C-alpha positions as CSV (number, residue, x, y, z in Angstrom):
1,M,-4.2,28.3,-17.4
2,L,-3.8,31.8,-15.6
3,P,-6.7,34.4,-16.1
4,E,-6.3,37.5,-18.5
5,E,-4.4,40.2,-16.6
6,T,-7.6,42.9,-17.0
7,D,-9.2,46.1,-14.8
8,L,-11.3,43.6,-13.8
9,N,-9.2,40.6,-12.9
10,P,-5.6,41.3,-12.7
11,L,-3.0,39.1,-11.3
12,I,-2.7,38.4,-7.9
13,L,0.4,36.3,-7.4
14,P,2.8,39.4,-8.3
15,E,1.1,41.3,-6.1
16,I,2.3,39.1,-2.9
17,L,5.3,41.1,-1.8
18,Q,5.7,39.7,2.2
19,L,4.1,37.5,4.5
20,E,0.9,39.8,5.3
21,D,-0.4,40.1,1.8
22,V,-2.1,36.6,1.7
23,A,-3.8,37.3,5.3
24,A,-4.8,40.3,3.5
25,L,-6.7,39.3,0.4
26,A,-10.3,39.2,0.3
27,E,-11.9,35.8,0.6
28,E,-13.2,36.0,-3.0
29,Q,-9.8,36.4,-4.8
30,L,-8.6,33.4,-3.1
31,P,-9.6,30.6,-5.5
32,Q,-7.8,33.1,-8.3
33,L,-4.7,32.8,-6.0
34,A,-5.0,29.1,-5.9
35,E,-5.2,28.7,-9.8
36,E,-2.3,31.3,-10.3
37,L,-0.4,29.1,-8.2
38,R,-1.0,26.1,-9.8
39,E,-0.1,27.6,-13.1
40,K,3.4,28.4,-12.3
41,I,4.1,25.3,-10.3
42,L,3.3,23.6,-13.0
43,H,5.2,26.1,-15.7
44,S,8.4,26.2,-13.7
45,V,8.4,22.3,-13.0
46,S,7.6,21.4,-16.9
47,R,10.8,22.6,-17.2
48,T,13.2,21.8,-13.7
49,G,11.5,18.6,-13.1
50,G,10.4,18.3,-9.7
51,H,7.8,16.7,-7.1
52,L,4.2,18.1,-9.4
53,A,1.5,16.7,-8.1
54,S,2.3,16.5,-4.1
55,S,2.3,20.0,-4.6
56,L,-0.3,20.8,-6.8
57,G,-2.6,18.7,-3.9
58,V,-1.9,21.2,-1.2
59,V,-2.3,24.7,-2.8
60,E,-5.2,25.7,-1.1
61,L,-4.1,24.1,2.4
62,T,-0.7,26.3,2.1
63,I,-3.0,29.9,1.6
64,A,-5.2,28.8,4.2
65,I,-2.0,28.1,6.7
66,L,-0.3,31.3,5.7
67,R,-3.9,33.5,5.9
68,L,-4.2,31.9,9.7
69,F,-0.5,31.8,11.2
70,N,2.7,33.7,11.0
71,P,5.8,32.2,9.6
72,D,7.7,35.1,11.1
73,R,6.6,34.2,14.8
74,D,5.2,30.4,14.1
75,R,6.7,27.4,13.4
76,I,5.8,25.7,10.3
77,L,7.0,22.1,8.9
78,W,6.6,20.5,6.2
79,D,7.5,16.6,6.3
80,V,9.6,15.2,3.1
81,G,9.4,18.7,1.8
82,H,8.2,17.9,-2.1
83,Q,4.7,19.6,-1.1
84,A,6.6,22.6,-0.1
85,Y,6.2,24.7,-3.5
86,A,3.8,26.5,-3.0
87,Y,5.1,27.9,0.3
88,K,8.2,28.8,-0.9
89,I,6.3,30.6,-4.0
90,L,4.4,32.6,-1.0
91,T,7.3,33.2,1.3
92,G,9.5,35.6,-0.8
93,R,11.0,32.8,-3.4
94,G,8.7,33.2,-6.2
95,D,10.9,35.1,-8.4
96,R,13.5,32.5,-8.4
97,F,11.0,29.9,-8.5
98,H,12.3,29.4,-12.2
99,T,15.8,27.8,-10.7
100,L,13.8,25.0,-9.0
101,R,16.2,22.1,-8.0
102,Q,19.3,23.9,-10.5
103,H,22.6,24.3,-9.5
104,K,22.5,27.3,-7.2
105,G,19.2,27.5,-7.6
106,I,16.7,26.9,-4.9
107,S,16.2,23.4,-3.3
108,G,13.4,21.2,-3.9
109,F,12.9,20.6,-0.5
110,P,12.6,22.7,2.5
111,R,16.2,24.6,3.8
112,R,17.3,26.2,6.7
113,D,19.7,27.8,5.0
114,E,18.0,29.0,2.1
115,S,15.0,30.7,3.6
116,P,14.1,31.7,7.4
117,Y,10.3,30.7,6.8
118,D,12.2,26.9,6.3
119,H,12.0,26.0,10.0
120,F,12.7,22.2,9.6
121,G,15.3,20.7,6.4
122,V,13.9,17.6,5.4
123,G,14.1,15.0,2.2
124,H,13.2,11.9,4.3
125,A,9.7,11.2,5.8
126,S,8.3,10.9,8.5
127,T,10.1,13.4,10.4
128,S,8.1,16.3,11.0
129,I,6.1,15.2,14.1
130,S,9.4,15.0,16.0
131,A,10.8,17.8,15.2
132,A,8.0,19.9,15.9
133,L,7.4,18.3,19.5
134,G,11.4,19.6,19.9
135,M,10.3,23.2,19.1
136,V,7.0,22.5,21.7
137,T,9.5,21.9,24.7
138,A,11.3,24.8,23.4
139,R,8.5,27.0,23.8
140,E,7.4,26.1,27.3
141,I,11.3,26.2,28.5
142,Q,11.7,29.7,26.8
143,G,8.5,30.9,27.6
144,G,7.3,31.4,23.9
145,G,3.6,31.5,22.4
146,Q,4.4,30.8,18.9
147,H,2.3,27.9,17.3
148,V,4.0,25.0,16.0
149,L,2.3,23.1,12.9
150,A,3.7,19.5,11.8
151,V,2.0,19.2,7.8
152,I,2.3,15.4,7.0
153,G,1.2,13.0,4.4
154,D,-0.2,10.0,5.3
155,G,2.4,8.3,3.0
156,A,4.9,9.4,5.8
157,M,2.3,8.1,8.6
158,T,3.5,4.7,7.9
159,G,6.5,5.5,9.1
160,G,7.1,4.4,13.0
161,M,8.5,7.0,14.2
162,V,5.6,9.3,13.4
163,Y,4.2,7.1,16.5
164,E,7.1,7.5,18.9
165,A,6.8,11.1,18.6
166,M,2.6,11.1,18.8
167,N,3.0,9.0,21.9
168,H,5.3,11.2,23.5
169,A,3.7,14.5,22.6
170,G,0.3,12.9,23.4
171,A,2.0,12.2,26.9
172,M,3.5,15.9,27.1
173,N,-0.3,17.2,26.1
174,K,0.6,20.4,25.1
175,R,0.1,22.7,22.4
176,L,0.6,21.4,19.0
177,I,-1.2,20.9,15.8
178,V,-0.6,18.4,13.2
179,I,-2.0,18.8,10.0
180,L,-2.6,15.2,7.8
181,N,-2.4,15.3,4.0
182,D,-4.3,12.8,3.3
183,N,-3.7,12.3,-0.5
184,K,-4.1,8.3,-0.2
185,M,-0.2,8.5,-2.0
186,S,2.8,8.5,-1.0
187,I,5.0,7.6,-4.1
188,S,3.8,4.4,-4.7
189,G,0.2,3.8,-3.6
190,N,-0.1,3.6,0.3
191,V,-0.3,-0.1,1.7
192,G,-1.1,-1.7,4.9
193,A,-3.7,-1.9,7.4
194,L,-3.5,1.9,8.6
195,S,-3.6,3.6,5.0
196,Y,-6.9,1.6,4.9
197,F,-8.0,2.9,7.7
198,M,-7.2,6.4,7.1
199,S,-8.4,6.7,3.8
200,R,-11.7,4.4,3.5
201,K,-15.0,6.6,2.5
202,L,-17.2,7.8,5.5
203,S,-20.1,8.4,3.0
204,S,-19.9,4.8,1.7
205,R,-23.2,2.3,1.8
206,W,-22.0,0.0,4.3
207,M,-21.0,2.8,6.5
208,R,-24.1,4.6,6.4
209,R,-26.3,1.4,6.8
210,V,-23.9,-0.2,10.1
211,K,-24.5,3.1,11.7
212,R,-28.2,3.3,10.6
213,E,-28.9,-0.2,12.1
214,V,-26.9,0.7,15.3
215,S,-28.6,3.8,16.0
216,D,-32.1,2.1,15.5
217,L,-30.9,-0.7,17.6
218,L,-29.7,1.6,20.7
219,Q,-33.2,3.7,20.0
220,S,-35.3,1.0,19.9
221,L,-34.0,-0.4,23.3
222,P,-37.2,0.1,26.0
223,G,-36.6,2.7,28.9
224,V,-33.2,3.6,28.4
225,G,-32.3,3.4,24.8
226,E,-33.0,7.2,23.7
227,E,-30.6,7.9,26.8
228,V,-27.9,5.6,26.0
229,F,-28.0,7.1,22.3
230,G,-27.4,10.5,23.6
231,L,-24.6,9.9,25.6
232,L,-22.6,8.1,23.0
233,R,-23.3,11.0,20.3
234,Q,-22.2,13.6,23.1
235,S,-18.8,11.4,23.9
236,K,-15.4,11.6,22.2
237,K,-15.9,7.6,21.5
238,S,-19.6,8.6,19.3
239,L,-20.4,7.0,16.2
240,K,-18.4,9.2,14.3
241,S,-15.0,8.5,16.0
242,F,-15.6,5.0,15.8
243,F,-16.3,4.9,12.4
244,T,-13.2,7.8,11.8
245,P,-9.7,7.6,12.3
246,G,-10.5,10.2,15.2
247,I,-10.8,6.7,17.4
248,L,-6.9,6.1,16.8
249,F,-5.5,10.1,17.3
250,E,-8.0,10.3,20.6
251,A,-6.2,7.1,22.0
252,L,-2.8,8.9,21.7
253,N,-4.3,11.8,23.3
254,F,-4.7,14.3,20.2
255,S,-8.2,15.8,20.2
256,Y,-9.4,15.3,16.0
257,L,-10.9,18.0,13.6
258,G,-11.9,16.4,10.2
259,P,-12.3,14.6,7.3
260,V,-11.7,18.4,5.8
261,D,-12.0,19.2,2.5
262,G,-8.7,20.3,1.5
263,H,-9.7,22.5,-1.5
264,D,-12.2,23.9,0.3
265,L,-10.6,27.2,1.5
266,Q,-13.4,27.9,3.7
267,K,-13.7,24.6,5.3
268,L,-10.3,24.6,5.9
269,Q,-9.8,28.0,7.6
270,E,-12.8,27.1,9.7
271,A,-10.9,24.2,10.7
272,L,-7.7,25.9,11.4
273,R,-9.1,28.7,13.8
274,L,-10.2,25.9,15.8
275,A,-6.9,23.9,15.9
276,R,-5.2,27.5,17.0
277,A,-7.4,27.8,19.7
278,S,-6.7,24.7,20.9
279,D,-4.5,24.2,24.4
280,T,-3.4,20.9,23.8
281,P,-2.4,18.3,20.8
282,I,-4.7,18.6,17.8
283,L,-4.7,16.7,14.7
284,V,-6.5,18.0,11.5
285,H,-7.1,15.5,9.2
286,V,-7.6,17.4,5.3
287,L,-8.4,15.2,2.3
288,T,-7.1,16.4,-0.5
289,R,-6.1,15.1,-4.4
290,K,-2.8,14.8,-5.6
291,G,-2.2,16.4,-8.6
292,K,-5.1,19.0,-8.1
293,G,-5.8,21.5,-11.1
294,Y,-3.7,19.4,-14.0
295,H,-6.0,16.6,-15.3
296,L,-2.8,14.5,-16.3
297,A,-1.6,14.7,-12.3
298,E,-5.3,13.8,-11.5
299,S,-5.8,10.9,-13.7
300,D,-2.3,9.5,-13.0
301,P,-0.3,11.0,-9.5
302,L,1.6,7.7,-9.5
303,N,4.0,9.1,-12.9
304,Y,3.6,12.9,-11.8
305,H,4.9,12.6,-8.6
306,G,8.4,13.0,-9.6
307,V,8.7,14.1,-13.3
308,G,11.7,15.8,-15.3
309,G,11.1,17.9,-17.7
310,F,8.0,17.5,-19.9
311,D,5.3,19.4,-22.1
312,P,2.3,20.8,-20.1
313,M,0.4,20.6,-22.8
314,T,0.8,17.1,-23.5
315,G,2.7,15.5,-20.7
316,N,5.3,14.0,-23.3
317,V,8.6,13.7,-21.8
318,Q,11.7,14.0,-23.9
319,A,12.6,10.3,-24.3
320,P,16.0,8.8,-23.7
321,G,18.3,8.1,-26.8
322,A,16.7,5.1,-28.6
323,G,18.3,2.4,-28.7
324,D,19.5,-0.6,-26.1
325,E,22.3,1.4,-24.6
326,S,19.5,3.8,-23.4
327,L,18.4,1.1,-20.6
328,S,19.0,2.0,-17.0
329,Y,21.0,0.4,-14.6
330,T,17.5,0.5,-12.4
331,E,16.0,-1.4,-15.3
332,V,18.9,-3.6,-15.8
333,F,17.9,-5.0,-12.3
334,S,14.9,-4.9,-12.7
335,T,14.9,-7.5,-15.4
336,A,17.9,-9.5,-14.2
337,L,15.9,-9.8,-10.7
338,C,13.0,-11.6,-12.8
339,D,14.9,-13.7,-14.4
340,L,16.5,-14.7,-11.4
341,A,12.9,-15.2,-9.9
342,T,11.8,-17.1,-13.0
343,Q,14.9,-19.9,-11.6
344,D,14.1,-19.9,-8.2
345,T,10.7,-19.8,-6.5
346,R,12.6,-18.9,-3.1
347,V,13.6,-14.9,-4.6
348,I,10.7,-12.4,-2.8
349,A,11.3,-8.6,-3.4
350,I,10.8,-6.0,-1.0
351,T,10.6,-2.2,-1.4
352,A,9.6,0.7,1.5
353,A,6.9,2.6,-0.9
354,M,9.6,2.5,-3.8
355,R,7.9,0.1,-6.6
356,E,8.5,2.4,-9.3
357,G,11.8,4.0,-8.3
358,T,13.5,0.9,-7.6
359,G,12.3,-0.9,-10.7
360,L,10.1,-3.7,-8.9
361,T,6.8,-2.8,-11.2
362,R,7.7,-5.4,-13.3
363,F,8.2,-8.0,-11.0
364,S,5.3,-7.5,-8.8
365,K,3.3,-8.2,-12.0
366,R,4.9,-11.2,-12.7
367,F,5.3,-12.4,-9.0
368,P,2.9,-10.7,-6.8
369,S,2.7,-13.6,-4.3
370,R,6.4,-12.7,-4.0
371,F,6.5,-8.7,-3.8
372,V,6.1,-6.9,-0.3
373,D,6.0,-3.6,-0.3
374,V,6.1,-2.5,3.6
375,G,5.3,1.5,2.9
376,I,7.8,4.3,4.4
377,C,8.9,2.0,6.9
378,E,13.2,1.3,5.9
379,Q,13.9,-0.2,9.5
380,H,11.0,-2.9,9.4
381,A,11.8,-3.9,5.8
382,V,15.2,-5.0,6.8
383,T,14.1,-6.8,9.6
384,Y,11.1,-8.1,7.7
385,A,13.9,-9.5,5.2
386,A,16.1,-11.1,8.1
387,G,12.9,-13.5,9.3
388,L,12.1,-14.3,5.5
389,A,15.7,-15.6,5.4
390,V,15.7,-17.3,8.7
391,Q,13.4,-19.6,6.9
392,G,15.1,-20.0,4.0
393,M,14.1,-17.7,1.3
394,K,15.6,-15.0,-0.4
395,P,14.8,-11.1,-0.2
396,V,16.3,-8.8,-2.1
397,V,15.6,-5.5,-0.5
398,A,15.4,-3.1,-3.1
399,V,16.1,0.6,-1.8
400,Y,17.7,4.0,-2.5
401,S,21.3,4.1,-0.9
402,T,20.2,7.1,0.9
403,F,17.3,5.7,2.4
404,L,18.9,2.2,4.1
405,Q,21.1,5.0,6.1
406,R,17.7,5.0,7.7
407,A,17.9,1.3,8.5
408,Y,21.8,0.9,9.6
409,D,21.1,-0.5,13.5
410,Q,18.7,-3.4,11.6
411,V,21.6,-4.0,9.1
412,V,24.4,-4.5,11.4
413,H,22.4,-6.5,14.6
414,D,19.7,-8.4,12.7
415,V,21.4,-9.2,9.4
416,A,24.8,-8.9,9.2
417,L,25.3,-10.0,13.3
418,Q,23.1,-13.1,12.0
419,N,25.1,-13.9,8.6
420,L,21.5,-13.8,7.3
421,P,21.4,-14.2,3.0
422,V,19.6,-10.7,2.3
423,V,20.5,-8.8,-0.4
424,F,20.5,-5.4,-0.3
425,A,20.1,-3.6,-4.3
426,L,21.0,-0.2,-3.3
427,D,19.5,1.8,-6.1
428,R,21.0,5.9,-6.7
429,A,24.4,5.2,-5.3
430,G,26.5,8.3,-6.0
431,L,25.6,11.7,-7.2
432,V,21.5,11.8,-8.0
433,G,21.3,15.6,-9.1
434,E,18.9,17.8,-8.5
435,D,16.9,16.0,-5.2
436,G,20.7,17.2,-3.5
437,P,22.4,16.4,-0.8
438,T,19.3,14.3,1.2
439,H,19.3,11.9,-1.4
440,H,22.7,11.6,-2.7
441,G,23.9,8.0,-2.3
442,V,27.4,8.7,-1.0
443,F,27.9,7.2,2.1
444,D,27.1,3.2,2.0
445,I,30.7,2.2,1.4
446,A,31.8,3.9,4.4
447,Y,28.7,2.7,6.7
448,L,28.9,-1.0,5.0
449,R,32.5,-2.0,4.5
450,H,33.3,-1.9,8.4
451,I,30.5,-4.3,8.9
452,P,31.5,-7.9,9.9
453,N,30.2,-10.4,7.3
454,M,29.1,-8.0,5.1
455,H,29.5,-7.8,1.2
456,I,29.5,-4.8,-1.2
457,L,29.7,-5.6,-5.0
458,S,29.9,-2.3,-7.1
459,P,29.3,-3.3,-11.0
460,R,30.2,-1.3,-13.4
461,G,27.9,-2.1,-16.5
462,R,24.8,-4.4,-17.7
463,R,26.9,-7.9,-17.8
464,S,28.8,-6.8,-14.3
465,L,25.0,-6.0,-12.6
466,Q,23.5,-9.0,-13.9
467,N,26.6,-11.2,-12.7
468,A,27.0,-9.2,-9.4
469,L,23.4,-10.1,-8.7
470,A,23.4,-13.8,-9.7
471,T,26.5,-14.1,-7.4
472,A,24.6,-11.9,-4.3
473,M,21.8,-14.7,-4.5
474,A,24.0,-17.7,-4.6
475,L,25.9,-16.8,-1.7
476,E,24.3,-17.5,2.0
477,R,25.6,-14.3,3.6
478,P,24.3,-10.4,3.6
479,V,25.7,-8.6,0.2
480,A,25.2,-5.1,-0.6
481,V,25.0,-4.4,-4.7
482,R,25.5,-0.8,-4.9
483,Y,24.7,0.6,-8.6
484,P,24.4,5.0,-9.6
485,R,21.8,6.2,-11.2
486,G,21.6,7.0,-15.0
487,Q,22.1,5.0,-18.1
488,C,23.7,1.6,-18.0
489,P,26.2,0.7,-20.9
490,F,27.6,-2.7,-21.8
491,F,31.4,-1.5,-21.3
492,E,32.3,-5.8,-21.3
493,D,31.2,-8.9,-23.2
494,Q,30.6,-11.3,-20.9
495,E,28.8,-14.3,-20.0
496,Q,25.4,-13.6,-18.3
497,F,24.5,-14.6,-15.0
498,K,28.4,-15.6,-14.3
499,I,29.2,-16.3,-10.5
500,L,32.3,-14.0,-9.6
501,P,35.1,-15.5,-7.7
502,M,35.2,-13.6,-4.6
503,G,37.5,-10.7,-3.9
504,E,38.6,-10.6,-7.7
505,G,38.2,-7.7,-9.7
506,A,39.1,-7.0,-13.4
507,F,41.5,-5.5,-15.6
508,L,39.7,-3.5,-18.1
509,R,42.8,-2.0,-20.0
510,Q,46.6,-3.1,-19.3
511,G,49.3,-0.2,-19.4
512,D,52.7,0.4,-19.4
513,A,52.9,4.2,-17.2
514,P,53.8,4.1,-13.9
515,L,50.7,5.7,-13.0
516,A,47.4,3.3,-12.7
517,V,43.8,3.8,-11.8
518,I,41.2,2.2,-10.2
519,S,37.6,2.9,-10.9
520,V,34.6,1.9,-8.7
521,G,31.6,1.0,-9.8
522,G,30.4,3.6,-12.6
523,T,33.0,5.6,-12.8
524,A,34.8,3.2,-15.2
525,H,33.2,4.7,-18.6
526,R,34.3,8.1,-17.6
527,A,38.0,6.6,-16.2
528,W,38.3,4.8,-19.4
529,A,37.4,7.8,-22.4
530,A,40.2,9.8,-20.2
531,L,42.3,7.6,-20.7
532,E,41.3,6.9,-24.2
533,E,42.0,10.6,-24.4
534,I,45.3,10.5,-23.0
535,L,46.3,7.2,-25.4
536,Q,45.5,9.3,-28.6
537,E,46.8,12.4,-27.7
538,G,50.3,10.8,-27.9
539,G,50.3,10.0,-24.2
540,P,51.3,6.6,-22.2
541,S,48.9,3.6,-21.9
542,I,47.4,3.9,-18.7
543,A,46.2,0.3,-16.6
544,L,42.0,0.4,-15.7
545,F,41.3,-1.5,-12.8
546,D,37.9,-2.5,-11.7
547,P,37.6,-4.3,-8.4
548,I,34.2,-5.4,-8.6
549,W,34.2,-6.4,-4.8
550,L,34.6,-3.8,-2.5
551,K,34.5,-6.2,0.4
552,P,36.2,-8.7,0.3
553,M,38.5,-6.3,-1.7
554,P,40.9,-8.1,-4.6
555,E,43.8,-7.0,-2.2
556,E,46.3,-9.3,-4.3
557,Q,45.6,-7.9,-7.4
558,I,45.8,-4.5,-5.9
559,L,49.1,-4.9,-4.1
560,D,50.4,-6.4,-7.5
561,L,49.1,-3.0,-9.3
562,A,51.0,-1.0,-6.1
563,R,54.2,-3.0,-6.6
564,R,54.6,-2.1,-10.2
565,S,53.1,1.9,-10.2
566,S,54.8,4.7,-8.7
567,T,50.7,6.4,-8.3
568,L,47.6,4.9,-8.0
569,V,44.5,6.9,-8.7
570,V,41.7,5.9,-7.1
571,L,38.3,7.0,-8.9
572,E,35.2,6.8,-6.9
573,E,31.5,8.5,-6.5
574,H,31.2,8.2,-3.1
575,A,32.6,10.0,0.5
576,L,36.4,10.1,0.6
577,A,36.6,9.4,4.3
578,G,35.4,5.5,4.8
579,G,35.1,5.3,0.8
580,F,37.2,2.6,-1.3
581,G,40.3,4.6,-1.9
582,S,40.6,4.6,1.9
583,A,40.1,1.0,1.9
584,V,42.8,1.1,-0.8
585,L,45.6,3.1,2.0
586,E,44.5,0.9,4.9
587,L,45.6,-1.8,2.4
588,L,49.0,-0.3,1.5
589,A,49.5,0.8,4.6
590,R,49.8,-2.6,6.6
591,E,52.3,-4.3,3.5
592,D,54.4,-1.1,4.3
593,L,54.2,0.0,0.2
594,L,52.9,3.6,0.7
595,G,56.3,4.9,0.6
596,R,57.0,3.5,-2.6
597,C,53.0,3.9,-4.0
598,R,51.3,7.5,-3.6
599,V,47.9,7.1,-3.7
600,L,45.4,9.4,-4.6
601,C,41.5,9.7,-4.0
602,Q,39.0,11.4,-6.5
603,G,35.9,11.5,-4.8
604,I,33.1,13.7,-2.4
605,P,35.5,15.7,-0.2
606,D,33.7,16.1,3.4
607,A,31.1,18.3,2.7
608,F,27.6,17.5,1.7
609,V,27.3,18.3,-2.0
610,E,24.3,20.7,-3.1
611,H,21.5,20.0,-5.8
612,G,21.9,20.1,-9.4
613,S,22.4,17.9,-12.7
614,A,24.8,15.1,-12.0
615,E,27.1,16.5,-15.4
616,I,27.5,19.6,-13.7
617,L,27.8,18.8,-9.8
618,R,30.5,15.8,-11.2
619,E,32.4,18.3,-13.5
620,R,33.0,20.5,-10.2
621,L,34.1,17.7,-8.1
622,G,36.7,17.0,-10.9
623,L,34.9,13.5,-11.2
624,D,33.8,13.5,-14.8
625,K,35.9,12.5,-17.9
626,D,37.8,15.8,-18.1
627,G,38.5,16.5,-14.4
628,L,40.3,12.8,-14.4
629,K,42.3,13.8,-17.0
630,K,43.5,16.6,-15.9
631,L,44.2,15.0,-12.5
632,I,46.2,12.4,-14.5
633,L,48.6,14.3,-17.0
634,A,49.3,16.5,-13.5
635,H,50.4,13.7,-12.0
636,L,52.0,11.4,-14.5
């Protein structure tokens, strides 16, 4: 809780009005500032939702950075960005922090157009060191004196781009500070040998025993033992370097400081002073506790990584609506994949550090030998799946639509070119809401449909998602199944796990009006509601068609619909450029039907969509029920 505002203990945070105010505080005031920051973050995130545990863990680190570096001059980059809440508050956004992730409020990630102190925009992991090194190179050419810091979590350290950047930085050998926030977590728990190496406890009984035995052995050698032991202690490759991650970073030509207690402000400042004095690349290894200061987040950092609104006293989240209808698309996918894996022992599920987000927790518990978390390595995940497919397995890569963008080359060359049966389960296809433009999955149709051998399914509801997944698993070729975030309606009464005829869609309702609607994926239930209202208000009966297959598209059904209609409305939660509406226009142009049937495409315009609730964003873009109804009535 916040300290009481008394003459003896007044609140500090309201007095932080400019950057210099943090550096001007007395040392004994810093713990209180840290407590007030945590209270403010907890208070706001419990109302707006957001990335709680990560930001609580770096409060002291943020204070230490702002006491020793000036973002008016120095460049501070936060990898991923969900660690930057305390930084936002202390760099002039405290009075707006209650608008976090809300429409027209401040972003949940660093944004260059939001503040001059957000020196690089982020949302995906493993980018900070590359961007920081670019700034270092510019500084050397331009003759500046500023420091450049990259604050990176160890979850992001699993990304290969990090080591490409560190290899380059080590070769350049210029002044660069990398701060490794080691909390043993990314979103899911960190995986892999590197994570184990980074976070193993140096004070463990085994480690102390080995160091002692090596020391005793060297010192017992007659004549030379003491001298060798002394030289070893002074060397960069000393016992400490050998038993800590320092040897890894020193191999990349980085000096290494740490590990440092990330909640000890005095030790943090001492380490950062040493880093500030270095003329060559240096890495400061900081150990933090995710969720620090909020007992529920400390004990369960996974579930408090990203949260919706909740009661901070109890941790209770507002429950979704009761009943079977409240199942999300992710939950439907999760159950269906487990059912299919029970029937076929070749099914193997792969995630890139998103087990919970992609709904693979249940699968990982039921089929632990057929579940693989590769860490934040989307490129590796795709090519790894290709290798599995070559050997007769049926790999399913479960990934957010926006994250698959990072593995585009691997999708093209390693999967599609070889026509391998890899299934891409694209969660969060469409608008995702408060996480904003880095997370909206509105480009996948465009970047997948032009790839030869690629097939794309976009199910509208529960049964069609189950059937789309079963169909994808049955095909011996690359298939992407894209589905949105949010509740998954029944919407249809079909047989479960029915293999869908390739390139064949479904009429959800017939109509005799000269206008017809084509709805892509999860937009179907909003289109249905709009057409029902029009009919109930005395309007005509309007046909609604769900293509299901986006590639190969149901050409004959769409052409027949175009010949019977004067207007086709294509509704999709995807970029208009290259989306399914573009595919319909290409088809009608090829068949010379555009002169007799016009096509109206309703989707995402040529602009990045800001953050805000999905409902507000759909309303602004005309993708909600009322927007579609208005469009139809204007063109009947």
